[in-house]
N, C-alpha and C positions, 0 to 999 in steps of 0.2 A: 504493500500500500504506500503510495507516494502522497506526501502532504507538503504543500507550499504555504509558508507564512509570510505575508507581506508586511514589511516594517518601513519606518521612515525616520530619518534623522532630522530633528527639529531644534530650533533655538530654545534654550532653557527659559521657560516662561517667567521665571523669577527675575530675569535680567533683561527682558525685552524693553527696548526703547524705540521711540519713533523720531526720525530726523525731522525737525520742524521746517526745514527748507525743501527737502525732497519728498516728504510725506511717505517715506518707505521705512521698513524695519531696519534698524541698525544691527548688522550682523557681525561687524568687525569687533573682535574682542569679547564676543558673547559665546559662552560655552554651548556646545551642541550635545544633545542627549537623544536617546531613543524615545520616540513618542511613547509616553507612559502607557497608553491604552494598548499599544502593540505588544508590550511585554505580557499582557494577559493572553493575547493571541498566541504568543510563543509558548506560554505555559500550557494552554489548551492542546496545542500540537504535541508537546512533549509528553503530556499525560497519555495521549493516544499511542504515542511511541512506546511508552512504558507498558501499556496494556496489550498492545497488538503487534508490536515490533515494526511499526511504520518507519519509513525513511522521511526525515524532515529537511526540507530545503528552505533557507531564508532568501528573500528577494527584496532588493531595494533599488530605487532609482534616485540618483543624486550625484553630486560632484565626487571627485576621487576620495575626499576625506570621509565620505559615508562608509567607506570600508571599515572604519572603526566600529560602527554600529553592528556590522555583520560579524566582526570578530568577537564582539561582546556576546551576541546570541550564540555563537559557536561555543563560547566558554560556558554557556548554560546547558549545552547538550544537543544543540542543532547539529545535524550531520554535515551539511555543506551549505554553501552560500554563493549567490551570484550578484554582482554589482552591475546595474544598468547605468552607464555613464557615457554621455556624448554631448558635445556642445549643442547639437541639434535638439536635444531634449529640454534645453533651458527655457524657462518661462511657461512651462506647460500648466494648463488648468487641470481640473480633475479628469475630464474626458480624455485629454491627450496623455495624461499620466496612466489612466486605465488602459489606453490603447497599447502603450509600451509594455506594461505589465502582462497584458493578455498575450501579446506576441511572444514574450519570454516564456510564459507558461505553456504555450503551444509548442515551443521549441523543446522544453523539458519533456513533454509528452507523458501520457498516461497518469495524469495527476487526478487523484481521487477526491481530495479535499483541500480547500483553500481557506486559510484563516486570515482575518484582518482585525485590527482594533476597531472599536465602534466609530472613532473619528480621530483626526489629528489635532493637536492643541494649537497648531499655528493657523490652520484654516478653519477648523470646526465645521466643515461642511457635511461630513459623514456620507459623501457621495461616491468615493472611489470604489468601495466594496461592491455596492449594487451595480455600478457602471461596469465593473470588471466582470461580474457574473453575467450581465446582459451581453457583453461582447463575446463571452465564451459560451453563451446560450446554455447556461446551467441554472438550476434552482438555487435560491439563496434564502437565508434568514438573517435578520438583523437583530441587534440587541439581545443576543443569546446569553442566558445565564447558566444554562446547564445542557449537557449533551451526552448521548450514549450511542455507541456504535452497535447496531443490532446484527444478528447473524445472517439476515437475508439481504445484506447490502444496502440497508437503509439507516438513516440517522433519526433518532428520537431527540428532538431539541425542545427546550423550554425557553421562552423569550418573554421579556418584559415589554409591556405597552402602557400607554397612558390610561387604558381602561382596566388593566390588570395583567394576568398571566395567561399566555397561550402555549399550547403544546402542539408541535408539528411533527410530521413524519416525512422526511425528505429522502429521495433516492440519490445515490451517488452516481457521478461526481456532483459536488455541491460546494457552495461558498457560505461561510458564516462570518458575521462580524460579532465580536463577543464583548461582554461586560466583565468587570472585575470579579463578578460572582463565580466565574469558572475556576478560580483558584489563585492564590498568591504566587507571584513569580518566584521560581527557585533561584538560589544564589549560584554563582559560578563555582565550579569545583576545580581543584588543582589539576586533576587529570585533563579536564576539558580546556582549561586555560593554556596548558602546554600545547595541546593539539591546535587550539585556535591561533596561538602565536606562530606556529609553523605552517598553518594552512595556506594553500595557494588559492586565492579567490579570483575566479575568472571575471573579466570585465567585458560586457557585451555592449556594443555600440549600435548605431543605426543599421548598418549592413548585417550585423550578426542576428538581429531579430527580424530582418526582412521587411523593413518598413521604408516608406519614402518620406522625404522631409516635409511634405505638405500635410502629413498626418500626425506630426509630433511637434513638441515645443510650442512656441507662439503661433506658428503657422497652422498647427493642427488644433488650436484651442478655440472654443466657441465663446469663451469669456476672457476678460483681461482685467487685472487689478490696476486701476488708474492711480489710486493713491490710498494710503492708510492714514487714519487720523484718530486722535482721541476725542471723544465727545466733549463738547464744551461744558464747563462747570455751571451748574444751575444756581441761580441766586434767589429763586422764589420758593425754596424749600421752607417748610415750617413744621413744627412738632405739635401734636395734640397733647394737651395736659389735662389733668383732673382724673376723676374716676372713669371706669369703663363706660358707664351710662352717659357721663358728661362728654366724653370723647366721641361717642356715637352720635350724640345730639349735635355737636359742633361739626362733625363730618357731614351729617345730613344737611345742615344749614348751608355749609359750603357748597355741596353738590347742587342744592336747590338754587342757590344764587348763581351758580354756573350754568343753570338751565339744562341740567342733564336730563334727557328724555325719561319719562316715567316717574319723575319726582315732583 
């Protein structure tokens, strides 16, 4: 059984700053980390490896330094890794990113299960996983909190929704985006650290995945980030004081004066 887990190297959210002149994220001097949600995807894959002897491959698209993220997950027990890096991939939106990932997974061949984190902390779109499944024409489930591989080649998954809990039965191959509920990420082991340090990580570019330039990067993107900015500070905030009953009455009067419909 082949499992692919997609990860992303992102700026550490604790140190993110926005350039007031260019309105873009300041990346220089900012530490990069593995997207925290992706570590739960790695753990979910490794648990299936422990239970069923699966082979786990980590996949990421990014600049050369993203190799660090791949070596980290190798140190946690992932079997091998592939870095998708090419200048042509730069500036990709979620669709162009999913296009490259899909091409790489087709090249790996015979993948039974794909894991992604629920979303990336730098974009917060939660779109790459579903788009990847769509491009690969496979069933998928998002916000998965629990899963079990059944003997008939299906997955039993439990997912969280705004309305409650759902239980699904998915045929393989399939894609899952997972929540932290699947299990806490394991720590790197000395054995795997030594293997990760020596591992040769292949780098696949545009030609390796068989794509044309008009399908990747900025040229292959349907959307483009024009600028990033912090919301302006509000000066009209006020606090309700008094007992609960008094606060409710003040809030009611405020909404009534604001002519909120129904009041």
